[in-house]
C-alpha positions in Angstrom: -0.2 -0.1 0.0 1.5 3.6 -1.0 2.2 5.2 2.2 0.7 8.5 1.9 -1.2 11.2 4.1 -4.5 11.3 2.6 -7.9 11.5 3.2 -9.5 8.0 4.1 -13.0 8.5 4.7 -15.5 11.6 5.7 -15.8 9.5 9.1 -12.0 9.6 9.4 -11.9 13.6 9.1 -14.6 14.2 11.5 -13.6 11.8 14.3 -10.0 13.2 13.5 -11.3 16.8 14.1 -13.2 15.4 17.5 -9.8 14.4 18.4 -7.5 16.9 17.7 -7.0 17.8 21.2 -4.4 20.5 22.6 -2.3 19.6 25.1 -4.0 21.9 27.7 -6.9 20.0 27.8 -7.2 16.4 29.4 -10.0 13.9 27.7 -12.4 14.4 30.6 -13.2 17.8 29.1 -14.8 15.9 25.8 -17.6 14.8 27.7 -20.3 15.8 24.7 -19.0 15.1 21.6 -21.2 17.1 18.9 -20.5 14.4 16.3 -22.1 11.9 18.2 -18.8 9.8 19.1 -18.0 9.2 22.6 -14.6 8.2 23.8 -16.3 4.8 25.0 -17.4 3.8 21.6 -14.0 5.2 19.5 -13.0 2.7 16.9 -9.1 2.5 16.7 -9.1 2.3 13.2 -10.4 5.8 13.3 -8.2 6.9 15.6 -4.8 5.4 13.8 -4.6 7.9 11.2 -4.8 10.9 12.9 -2.3 9.7 15.2 0.1 8.9 12.2 -0.3 11.6 10.1 0.0 14.3 12.9 3.1 12.6 14.5 4.6 12.5 11.0 3.8 15.9 9.7 4.9 17.2 13.0 8.6 15.1 12.9 9.0 16.6 9.5 8.5 20.0 10.3 10.9 19.8 13.3 13.6 18.0 11.1 13.3 20.1 7.8 12.3 23.5 9.2 12.9 23.8 12.7 16.5 22.2 13.0 17.8 22.2 9.5 19.8 25.5 10.7 21.6 24.3 14.1 22.9 20.9 12.0 23.6 23.4 9.1 22.2 21.7 6.2 19.9 25.0 5.5 20.4 28.8 6.4 17.1 31.4 6.1 18.0 34.8 4.8 14.8 35.9 6.3 13.3 35.5 9.5 16.4 33.8 10.8 17.3 34.7 14.2 16.0 31.1 15.5 16.9 28.7 12.6 20.7 30.5 11.7 21.7 31.9 15.2 20.0 29.9 17.8 17.8 32.7 19.4 16.0 30.3 21.5 15.2 32.0 24.7 11.7 31.2 26.2 11.5 27.8 24.3 11.5 28.1 20.2 9.3 25.0 20.5 5.8 23.7 22.4 5.6 19.9 23.2 1.7 20.9 23.3 1.1 18.9 19.9 3.3 15.8 21.0 0.9 15.4 24.3 -2.1 15.6 22.0 -1.0 13.2 19.7 0.1 11.0 22.9 -3.7 11.5 24.3 -5.2 10.3 21.0 -2.8 7.5 21.1 -3.7 6.5 24.7 -7.3 6.2 23.8 -6.4 4.1 21.1 -4.5 1.7 23.2 -7.2 1.7 25.6 -9.8 0.9 23.2 -7.6 -1.6 21.7 -7.1 -3.5 25.2 -10.6 -3.4 25.5 -11.2 -4.6 22.2 -8.7 -7.2 22.4 -6.7 -5.5 19.2 -3.1 -7.0 19.7 -2.3 -4.8 16.4 -3.5 -1.5 17.6 -2.0 -2.1 21.1 1.4 -2.5 19.6 1.2 0.1 17.5 0.1 2.4 20.1 3.4 1.5 22.0 5.5 1.8 19.2 3.9 5.4 18.7 3.9 6.3 22.1 8.0 5.5 22.7 8.4 7.4 19.4 6.9 10.5 20.6 8.2 10.7 24.2 11.4 9.8 23.0 11.0 12.8 20.5 9.9 14.6 24.1 12.9 14.0 25.8 15.5 14.2 23.2 14.4 17.8 22.8 13.8 19.2 26.1 15.2 16.9 28.7 13.3 15.5 31.6 9.5 15.7 31.0 6.2 14.4 32.2 6.0 10.2 31.4 4.8 8.0 34.1 2.2 10.6 35.1 1.2 12.0 31.9 -2.0 11.1 29.9 -3.9 10.4 33.6 -5.8 13.6 33.9 -9.1 11.3 33.9 -8.3 9.6 36.7 -9.5 12.6 38.9 -6.4 13.0 41.0 -5.2 16.8 40.8 -1.3 15.2 40.7 -1.9 14.1 36.9 -3.3 17.6 36.2 0.3 19.3 37.1 2.2 16.0 36.4 6.1 15.3 37.5 9.0 15.1 35.2 10.8 12.0 35.1 14.3 12.1 34.6 15.7 11.6 30.8 17.0 8.2 32.5 13.4 6.9 33.3 12.2 7.7 29.7 14.4 6.6 27.8 14.6 3.3 29.7 10.9 3.0 30.1 10.4 3.6 26.1 12.8 0.6 25.5 10.4 -1.7 27.7 7.6 -0.7 26.0 9.0 -1.4 22.6 9.9 -4.7 23.5 6.3 -5.3 24.7 5.0 -4.2 21.0 7.6 -6.5 19.3 5.8 -9.5 21.6 2.3 -8.3 20.6 3.3 -7.4 17.1 5.2 -11.2 16.4 2.5 -13.2 14.8 1.5 -13.2 11.1 0.2 -10.3 9.4 -2.8 -12.1 8.2 -4.0 -13.2 12.2 -4.3 -9.8 12.8 -7.8 -7.6 12.8 -7.1 -4.0 11.1 -8.4 -1.6 8.5 -5.4 -1.6 6.1 -6.3 1.7 4.7 -6.1 3.5 8.0 -2.7 2.6 8.6 -0.8 5.1 6.5 2.5 3.7 7.3 2.7 0.2 6.5 -0.9 -0.7 5.5 -1.9 -2.7 8.1 1.1 -5.0 8.2 2.3 -6.0 11.8 5.8 -7.2 10.6 6.8 -3.8 9.2 5.5 -2.5 12.6 7.9 -4.8 14.7 10.7 -3.8 12.5 10.1 -0.1 13.5 9.6 -1.3 17.2 13.2 -2.9 17.2 14.9 -0.2 15.1 13.5 2.5 17.4 14.7 0.5 20.6 18.2 0.0 18.7 18.3 4.1 18.3 17.8 4.6 21.9 19.9 2.2 23.2 22.8 4.2 21.0 21.3 7.2 22.0 22.2 6.4 25.9 25.4 4.4 25.4 27.7 7.6 26.9 25.4 7.4 30.1 24.5 4.0 30.3 27.0 1.7 28.0 26.7 -1.7 30.0 23.2 -1.5 29.4 22.9 0.0 26.1 25.8 -2.7 25.1 23.9 -5.6 26.5 20.2 -4.5 24.8 22.2 -4.0 21.2 24.0 -7.4 21.6 20.9 -9.3 22.6 18.9 -7.9 19.5 21.5 -8.8 17.1 22.3 -11.9 18.6 18.5 -12.9 18.1 17.6 -11.6 14.7 14.3 -13.8 14.4 13.1 -12.4 17.5 14.1 -8.9 17.1 14.0 -8.2 13.0 15.0 -4.9 12.2 14.4 -2.4 9.3 17.3 -3.5 6.8 16.1 -2.3 3.1 14.2 0.4 2.1 11.0 -1.5 1.7 10.8 -1.2 5.2 11.5 2.0 6.2 9.2 4.4 8.3 8.0 6.9 5.8 4.9 8.9 4.6 4.6 10.6 1.8 2.4 14.0 1.1 -0.7 14.3 -0.7 -0.6 17.5 -1.7 -4.2 18.3 -1.4 -4.3 21.5 0.6 -1.4 23.7 2.6 -2.4 21.2 5.8 -0.8 17.8 4.1 1.8 19.5 1.7 5.7 19.4 2.0 6.3 22.5 3.7 8.4 24.4 1.5 5.9 24.2 -1.1 5.0 26.9 -3.6 1.5 25.8 -4.7 -0.4 26.7 -1.4 1.9 29.0 -0.6 1.1 31.8 -3.4 4.2 34.1 -2.0 6.7 31.3 -2.4 8.2 32.9 0.9 8.9 29.7 2.9 10.9 28.0 -0.2 12.6 31.3 -1.0 14.1 32.0 2.3 15.5 28.7 2.8 18.9 28.6 1.5 21.5 25.6 1.4 24.2 26.1 4.4 27.7 26.4 2.9 28.8 23.7 5.5 27.1 21.1 4.0 27.5 22.2 0.4 31.2 22.5 0.5 31.7 18.8 2.3 29.3 17.4 -0.2 31.4 19.1 -3.1 34.6 17.9 -1.4 33.5 14.5 -1.2 31.7 14.5 -4.9 28.7 13.6 -3.3 26.0 12.8 -6.2 23.1 13.5 -3.7 23.8 17.5 -3.9 22.2 17.6 -7.3 18.9 16.1 -5.4 19.0 18.2 -2.8 20.0 21.6 -4.2 19.8 24.0 -7.1 22.7 25.2 -8.9 23.3 29.2 -8.8 21.4 30.9 -11.2 24.2 33.5 -11.9 27.8 32.5 -10.9 30.2 35.1 -9.9 33.9 35.7 -11.5 36.7 37.9 -10.2 38.5 38.9 -13.3 42.0 40.9 -13.6 41.6 41.5 -17.2 38.6 43.7 -16.6 38.6 47.4 -16.3 38.6 49.0 -12.7 35.1 49.3 -11.3 33.3 46.3 -13.9 30.3 44.6 -12.4 28.2 43.1 -15.4 26.7 40.1 -16.1 28.0 38.6 -19.7 26.4 35.6 -21.1 24.9 34.7 -17.6 28.1 35.2 -15.5 28.7 38.5 -13.1 31.7 39.4 -13.9 33.5 41.9 -11.5 36.8 43.5 -11.1 38.8 42.8 -7.8 38.4 46.4 -6.5 34.6 45.7 -6.5 34.9 43.0 -4.2 37.9 43.8 -2.0 37.4 42.9 2.0 34.0 41.2 1.0 33.7 37.7 1.2 32.5 36.0 -2.2 31.7 32.2 -2.9 32.9 32.0 -7.2 31.9 28.5 -7.3 29.8 28.5 -10.8 27.8 25.3 -9.8 26.7 25.6 -5.9 27.1 28.1 -3.0 25.5 28.1 0.3 24.9 30.5 3.0 27.6 30.7 5.7 26.3 29.3 8.6 25.3 32.6 11.4 27.3 34.6 8.6 25.9 37.7 9.7 22.4 39.8 10.6 22.0 40.5 6.9 22.5 37.2 5.3 20.0 38.4 2.3 23.3 40.5 1.3 25.5 37.5 1.1 27.5 37.1 -2.2 26.8 40.6 -3.3 23.2 40.4 -3.6 22.0 42.7 -6.0 18.4 43.0 -4.2 19.0 42.1 -0.2 15.8 42.2 1.9 12.9 40.1 3.1 11.8 39.2 -0.9 14.8 36.3 -0.4 15.7 36.1 -3.5 19.5 36.1 -4.4 20.7 34.4 -7.8 24.3 34.1 -6.8 23.3 31.5 -3.6 21.9 28.0 -3.8 18.2 27.7 -3.5 16.7 24.0 -2.6 15.9 22.1 -5.6 13.0 22.7 -7.3 11.2 19.4 -6.1 11.1 21.3 -3.0 8.8 23.9 -4.3 6.0 20.6 -4.8 3.2 20.0 -2.9 3.9 16.1 -2.9 6.3 14.0 -5.0 8.4 10.7 -5.0 11.5 12.1 -2.4 9.0 14.1 -0.6 8.7 12.1 2.5 8.7 12.1 6.4 11.2 10.1 7.0 10.4 8.8 10.7 13.3 6.0 10.5 15.3 4.4 7.8 17.3 1.5 6.8 20.5 4.1 6.8 20.1 5.3 10.3 19.6 1.6 11.1 23.2 0.6 9.1 25.1 3.5 10.8 24.1 2.6 14.2 25.4 -0.8 13.6 28.4 0.4 12.4 29.2 2.8 15.4 28.1 -0.3 17.3 30.9 -2.7 15.7 33.1 0.4 16.2 33.1 1.0 19.9 33.9 -3.1 19.8 30.4 -4.4 20.8 29.4 -8.4 19.8 27.3 -7.8 16.3 27.6 -10.0 13.4 29.6 -8.1 11.0 32.3 -5.2 10.7 32.1 -1.6 11.1 32.9 -1.1 7.7 29.9 -3.6 6.3 27.4 -1.4 8.5 29.1 1.9 7.2 29.2 1.2 3.6 25.6 -0.6 3.9 24.5 2.8 5.5 25.6 4.8 2.6 24.6 2.3 -0.3 21.1 2.9 1.6 20.8 6.5 1.8 22.1 6.9 -2.3 19.3 4.2 -3.2 16.5 6.4 -1.1 17.5 9.4 -3.2 17.4 7.6 -6.3 21.2 7.6 -6.8 22.1 3.8 -6.3 24.2 3.7 -9.3 26.8 6.5 -8.1 27.7 4.0 -5.3 30.6 2.0 -6.5 32.4 5.1 -7.5 31.1 7.3 -4.7 32.5 4.6 -2.1 36.2 5.3 -3.6 36.2 8.7 -2.9 39.0 9.9 -0.6 37.1 11.0 2.8 34.6 8.2 1.7 36.4 5.0 1.7 36.4 3.5 5.4 39.0 4.6 7.9 37.5 3.0 10.8 36.7 5.9 12.5 33.6 7.4 14.7 34.3 10.5 13.1 33.9 9.1 9.6 30.8 7.2 10.3 28.9 10.0 12.2 29.9 12.4 9.3 28.1 9.9 6.6 25.1 9.7 9.0 24.6 13.6 9.1 24.5 13.6 5.5 22.5 10.8 5.0 20.2 12.7 7.7 19.3 15.5 5.4 15.6 16.6 6.0 15.9 14.6 9.0 18.4 16.8 11.1 16.4 16.2 14.3 18.5 12.8 14.4 21.7 14.5 13.2 21.5 17.1 16.2 20.8 14.0 18.6 23.7 12.4 17.6 25.9 15.5 17.7 25.1 16.5 21.0 26.5 13.0 22.3 29.2 12.5 20.2 30.5 16.0 19.1 30.3 15.0 15.0 30.3 16.3 12.6 32.5 19.3 14.1 30.6 22.4 13.5 31.2 25.9 14.4 28.9 28.6 15.5 29.3 31.6 12.8 30.0 35.1 14.0 26.1 36.0 14.4 25.5 33.3 16.5 24.1 34.4 20.0 26.9 31.6 21.5 30.0 30.4 20.1 28.9 26.9 20.5 26.0 25.0 19.2 22.9 24.6 21.5 22.1 21.3 23.4 18.3 21.2 24.3 15.2 23.5 23.8 14.4 25.2 26.4 11.0 24.7 28.7 7.9 26.7 27.4 7.3 29.8 29.4 3.8 28.8 29.7 4.5 25.3 31.3 7.2 27.2 33.5 4.0 29.3 34.9 1.3 26.4 34.7 3.3 23.2 36.2 5.8 25.6 38.0 6.9 23.5 40.9 7.6 20.6 39.0 9.2 22.3 36.0 11.7 24.2 38.7 12.4 20.5 40.1 13.1 19.3 36.9 15.7 22.5 36.1 17.3 21.7 39.0 18.6 18.5 37.7 19.6 20.5 34.4 23.6 21.3 34.7 24.5 24.7 34.0 27.4 25.6 31.6 29.8 28.1 30.9 27.6 28.8 28.0 23.9 29.3 29.8 24.7 32.7 30.9 21.6 34.8 32.2 19.2 31.8 31.3 20.5 29.7 33.9 19.3 26.2 34.1 16.6 26.6 31.3 18.8 27.7 28.8 19.7 25.9 25.5 23.2 25.7 26.5 22.5 24.0 29.7 23.1 20.2 29.9 20.5 17.3 30.8 21.1 14.0 32.1 22.1 12.3 28.7 25.2 14.9 28.5 26.1 15.7 32.0 29.7 14.2 32.7 30.6 13.0 29.0 32.5 16.4 28.0 30.2 16.1 24.8 29.3 17.9 22.5 31.7 20.6 23.9 
């Protein structure tokens, strides 16, 4: 079945609208359903697409738009402060929507349990782990064991305590083990409306691979803090492949296509429903990413980026003061560019990370400003103007990520079946295949800097490249490893990259006691400055004592 965010039926739309619950509400507030569907009668098949499409859209927005700047995949040249310069004070993101999806998911789980639907119970556990994992990855300590229980009536559940990251990570790994068992029967033995499952078309075997691959992600995530626990978990999974199947090829990847029917179900930078084209125009390729891809002769660059419309050439043979366009090339004399940073690459030019407080002026743009039109810098490839397309997918977990995790496990010396080289090379091959460049693998793997040299630096760099459009995972990896080596630009508000998302001011006010207790467990650093513990540069449990990433 095609994995596509689409309208399933009028009933599903209506039900999804009813269950579009904001995080400031609890389920007890839905006492009267104007559409006549009570929670007690909720059909898990109708809840499922609301949860899956909402979570995938939110993750894609987070990875492609919000965190592409911090990992220097992209830069904005208008409304750029948070994307380029890390102006995150007060919380750039809210967890309300994540907890909203979790509430719907919990309702599905309870209904599935009552109805004896193992498929939906297993899926609910996987999505619970995925969403709680994102929350703790982003913010650190967060409500977990007391979350989603407001209907029980105890006031403590209206203001839930914050669990430590250690409790959350280990808790979701246990829940994924439960999901693995629930989803272990043959696909045909489960009762499910295939069309409601927009990821896998009702195939429990694929959800099982998702569950185990997600557990693998989180074992590696905590490996610097709980090495023995993580190592044992990974080694046990790899020693029992029949019991713990993983995502090993593109057919099993967790992807969701975009329907492209309206602004809400389309790729976020599309110019189809954004008549101004602003969301597309203001996002440019970042020089860090472009330059490294060029150094490696990476064939994916042409898939992701557009060549500059008008290259720049500085010529010493033209008269003083020359600035003219000849045959599609802007010709400049040396005196015109004296003291001005210029990139004269004839193919691809990226915006330097946090390069200035006026990034739209870069590379002598003749029309700097909020219009974000710059013929001398690379836009994203034109495919990102589309509302949908074969490459425009929310990529929740890929085969490439799994292979790179296993490459790192092998590099660490853990007992896994194959070598770090074998997993590393398969990770690259999987990514090239995903982006339509499988035929370039043999040449690419022989490139200097790509051929495996048995270093963590190399594994993490290729994982960072493969994480294009899924920058959230690249950021989470960077924080625990320090790789790839990225430098904050001169306009950034700190000299290092941030390591967490601050708690929202509304949360600090509404759930003050528990939020302040959580903050007391966060470690201030030299970069926290006046923001103190609730700084994007303060370290949560996962990073404390590791010396990473700085």
